[in-house]
Backbone bond lengths (Angstrom), bond angles and torsions (degrees), N, CA, C in turn:
res aa  C-N    CA-C-N  psi(-1)  N-CA   C-N-CA  omega(-1)  CA-C   N-CA-C  phi
1 M - - - 1.538 - - 1.577 105.54 -
2 E 1.345 110.25 138.78 1.424 118.51 -174.86 1.586 111.79 -139.58
3 Q 1.250 118.87 122.45 1.500 114.70 177.35 1.553 107.28 -87.73
4 L 1.394 109.75 128.13 1.474 120.56 -170.73 1.703 105.48 -94.09
5 F 1.321 113.52 -32.97 1.460 116.08 -172.63 1.540 107.96 -158.55
6 E 1.296 115.28 146.33 1.560 120.27 164.09 1.416 111.37 -156.40
7 N 1.371 118.73 134.66 1.424 122.18 168.11 1.571 103.73 -136.83
8 E 1.325 115.39 -165.15 1.480 119.73 -173.54 1.510 110.44 -68.85
9 H 1.289 123.57 -15.08 1.467 127.39 179.63 1.501 118.90 -108.32
10 Y 1.352 114.91 -37.87 1.486 121.10 -166.34 1.601 110.73 -134.57
11 R 1.260 112.45 154.71 1.522 121.84 173.12 1.488 109.93 -143.78
12 A 1.320 116.58 132.55 1.445 120.12 170.15 1.550 111.06 -114.67
13 V 1.304 110.65 130.81 1.470 119.52 -174.15 1.576 113.57 -130.09
14 R 1.387 118.16 123.48 1.372 120.58 -174.46 1.608 106.56 -100.33
15 T 1.337 111.57 137.22 1.575 118.05 171.05 1.514 105.50 -129.72
16 D 1.331 118.12 129.86 1.355 123.02 -174.79 1.535 105.37 -106.52
17 C 1.374 114.85 145.64 1.491 119.71 179.26 1.496 110.02 -77.85
18 N 1.265 120.01 170.02 1.373 122.68 -176.12 1.544 111.20 -76.74
19 E 1.313 117.59 -23.71 1.482 120.58 179.65 1.502 106.05 -87.53
20 S 1.334 118.29 170.09 1.442 125.37 169.25 1.440 111.96 -80.99
21 S 1.252 120.38 117.49 1.402 124.66 -178.47 1.572 112.86 -138.79
22 D 1.362 116.44 139.37 1.384 123.77 178.14 1.500 110.93 -95.68
23 I 1.398 120.65 2.93 1.495 123.68 -177.26 1.520 105.79 -101.06
24 T 1.238 117.00 132.67 1.478 118.79 174.21 1.538 105.07 -130.46
25 V 1.309 116.75 126.59 1.468 123.21 177.81 1.637 106.57 -90.70
26 I 1.240 116.23 125.51 1.488 117.83 173.56 1.524 104.99 -99.68
27 N 1.295 114.76 115.96 1.499 121.40 -172.51 1.533 103.72 -103.22
28 F 1.337 116.90 115.01 1.354 122.56 173.66 1.562 112.36 -88.38
29 E 1.290 122.23 123.96 1.352 122.62 -172.67 1.620 115.01 -66.86
30 P 1.314 118.67 139.50 1.438 121.05 -175.37 1.545 112.07 -82.88
31 W 1.306 113.70 173.02 1.501 119.33 170.63 1.599 106.35 -69.33
32 R 1.407 109.86 143.65 1.414 115.19 -176.48 1.421 109.74 -131.80
33 H 1.379 118.08 143.39 1.488 125.52 179.82 1.543 111.71 -66.00
34 S 1.299 113.74 -24.07 1.493 120.54 -175.71 1.460 114.99 -78.11
35 R 1.351 119.12 -5.36 1.473 120.15 -179.03 1.568 107.68 -139.61
36 S 1.340 114.95 162.15 1.412 120.63 -177.78 1.551 111.80 -113.60
37 A 1.294 116.46 -178.07 1.508 121.06 179.26 1.602 106.58 -80.07
38 N 1.227 119.63 -25.28 1.459 124.38 -174.42 1.457 117.99 -97.97
39 E 1.412 113.72 -43.05 1.555 120.30 -177.58 1.513 107.64 -76.67
40 T 1.398 115.38 133.25 1.380 121.41 171.82 1.420 113.02 -89.33
41 L 1.296 126.35 128.34 1.419 129.60 -175.80 1.573 105.66 -116.63
42 P 1.425 117.15 162.26 1.388 120.47 175.94 1.616 108.12 -69.82
43 F 1.337 114.20 157.72 1.466 119.65 170.23 1.524 110.51 -65.30
44 E 1.302 118.07 145.25 1.410 123.59 173.95 1.522 107.87 -79.84
45 N 1.255 117.02 156.71 1.465 123.84 178.19 1.537 108.76 -72.05
46 V 1.361 110.86 139.60 1.501 117.57 177.70 1.642 103.21 -100.68
47 K 1.240 112.81 130.36 1.537 118.22 178.56 1.530 112.74 -88.97
48 Q 1.266 118.36 129.56 1.466 121.72 175.88 1.578 109.76 -61.60
49 D 1.238 114.17 -38.20 1.589 119.41 177.57 1.501 109.09 -87.82
50 N 1.309 117.60 68.43 1.439 116.19 178.31 1.493 112.30 -102.21
51 F 1.359 118.38 175.70 1.400 123.71 -176.22 1.503 115.22 -56.87
52 I 1.315 112.82 -42.18 1.515 121.79 -176.79 1.447 107.66 -64.69
53 N 1.295 119.01 -54.14 1.554 123.96 177.95 1.510 110.69 -53.54
54 Q 1.400 116.57 -43.35 1.419 119.81 -177.13 1.516 112.83 -63.37
55 K 1.273 114.69 -24.25 1.468 123.37 -179.14 1.521 113.91 -88.21
56 G 1.482 116.76 3.97 1.352 122.08 174.98 1.561 115.84 85.18
57 M 1.323 115.56 22.37 1.423 119.68 177.17 1.585 107.85 -128.98
58 N 1.367 113.38 159.48 1.392 121.60 176.92 1.453 108.49 -81.26
59 A 1.307 117.37 166.16 1.565 121.33 -179.79 1.479 110.18 -144.26
60 I 1.309 111.98 145.09 1.506 118.58 169.49 1.529 103.34 -128.80
61 F 1.349 114.88 126.69 1.479 120.40 -175.83 1.535 104.63 -105.43
62 L 1.312 117.01 117.20 1.468 117.55 174.87 1.619 104.98 -97.78
63 Q 1.335 115.44 121.08 1.407 121.72 -165.50 1.561 103.52 -116.28
64 T 1.325 113.06 149.23 1.500 121.03 176.31 1.574 107.76 -131.81
65 R 1.371 111.01 145.92 1.497 115.45 179.45 1.518 114.65 -82.05
66 R 1.296 114.26 -20.99 1.481 123.82 -175.32 1.548 112.96 -125.84
67 N 1.279 120.18 163.05 1.441 124.34 169.07 1.501 106.38 -83.86
68 D 1.260 122.07 72.95 1.433 127.57 -173.64 1.468 115.80 -104.62
69 W 1.323 113.19 -1.75 1.537 121.87 -179.97 1.503 109.53 64.10
70 Y 1.335 117.46 24.91 1.455 126.60 179.81 1.583 109.66 57.05
71 Q 1.266 113.27 48.34 1.394 117.71 -178.72 1.624 111.83 -114.77
72 S 1.249 118.30 4.41 1.459 126.34 -178.96 1.451 108.99 -82.26
73 D 1.356 115.54 159.30 1.525 124.10 178.81 1.527 105.74 -56.48
74 G 1.209 114.67 142.36 1.440 128.15 171.58 1.541 120.22 92.34
75 I 1.457 114.82 5.05 1.390 116.48 177.87 1.589 111.58 -66.61
76 L 1.313 113.94 -37.10 1.423 112.56 -179.36 1.615 112.85 -71.88
77 D 1.302 113.50 -26.07 1.492 116.96 168.58 1.467 114.78 -64.09
78 A 1.336 112.48 -41.06 1.444 121.54 -179.42 1.580 108.56 -61.07
79 I 1.310 115.23 -46.96 1.470 124.52 -176.60 1.545 105.52 -65.25
80 D 1.399 116.56 -45.33 1.381 116.64 -178.41 1.559 115.15 -66.85
81 S 1.254 120.64 -28.02 1.482 127.38 171.75 1.645 108.76 -63.24
82 I 1.258 113.21 -43.11 1.484 118.49 178.71 1.576 108.90 -61.16
83 V 1.399 117.46 -49.83 1.413 126.33 -176.90 1.598 107.07 -63.92
84 K 1.222 119.31 -38.60 1.536 117.24 -177.85 1.422 110.37 -77.42
85 D 1.380 123.33 -17.23 1.453 126.87 174.92 1.485 113.10 -84.61
86 R 1.394 116.30 -3.79 1.540 120.42 -175.69 1.582 105.89 -59.92
87 R 1.299 114.35 136.90 1.463 124.83 -178.52 1.458 109.74 -98.44
88 R 1.345 116.37 150.32 1.497 120.67 176.00 1.496 113.82 -45.48
89 K 1.262 116.71 125.54 1.455 130.92 173.65 1.508 108.66 69.68
90 E 1.392 121.80 21.22 1.381 124.50 -174.10 1.569 107.53 -87.49
91 V 1.334 116.48 130.34 1.481 121.37 174.89 1.466 110.60 -104.50
92 F 1.363 113.25 126.61 1.366 121.72 174.11 1.461 116.49 -83.25
93 V 1.292 120.42 133.56 1.429 123.07 173.75 1.584 104.97 -119.78
94 N 1.421 115.11 116.27 1.420 114.58 -178.42 1.550 108.19 -91.15
95 Y 1.423 110.85 139.90 1.405 118.91 178.89 1.499 112.84 -139.79
96 G 1.381 119.48 136.70 1.373 121.09 175.31 1.509 109.87 -166.48
97 T 1.336 119.17 150.00 1.435 123.74 173.33 1.482 112.86 -126.49
98 S 1.306 119.48 153.59 1.508 123.15 -176.44 1.458 108.14 60.02
99 M 1.379 111.72 -128.12 1.578 113.97 -173.51 1.562 107.07 -60.78
100 G 1.337 121.02 -34.37 1.383 122.36 -179.47 1.587 115.18 -74.78
101 G 1.274 118.20 -11.62 1.425 125.26 -178.38 1.531 113.77 -74.77
102 M 1.334 116.94 -20.61 1.451 115.08 175.43 1.575 115.72 -81.49
103 L 1.325 115.34 -16.61 1.446 120.27 -179.00 1.566 113.28 -70.16
104 P 1.322 116.17 -41.58 1.455 114.13 -179.23 1.469 111.93 -56.27
105 H 1.401 116.47 -36.66 1.380 120.04 172.55 1.561 117.73 -68.43
106 R 1.256 110.79 -43.65 1.512 119.49 -177.15 1.590 107.41 -66.24
107 F 1.272 119.02 -41.10 1.404 118.64 178.21 1.459 116.15 -110.86
108 R 1.373 116.93 42.13 1.465 121.74 -178.81 1.449 112.71 -64.24
109 Q 1.373 123.95 -14.23 1.456 123.15 -179.79 1.512 107.49 -68.60
110 L 1.376 123.30 -15.25 1.457 117.55 -176.82 1.519 109.38 -66.78
């Protein structure tokens, strides 16, 4: 597990599967009932043994501390850190639901 980026709003964490894979799923965190748009909460733990890794793919989790719809300062820096970490021949698959669902479209150039 490797932390690629963190600021007061966002964190990007990479987890690699045990197999050699050129596919990396970027998981954009969804809106959650447990947090608000104004209150900043701690980041949740990322599990090394997650669903994406179990399916033989690498994962990058872009996390947010608030339901801010990824509009806070630093989102472009977080995305930039992911792009800079891209490995040779690596294919990014963007995935998100709810609040995180708009980012695969917004950052489709990844």
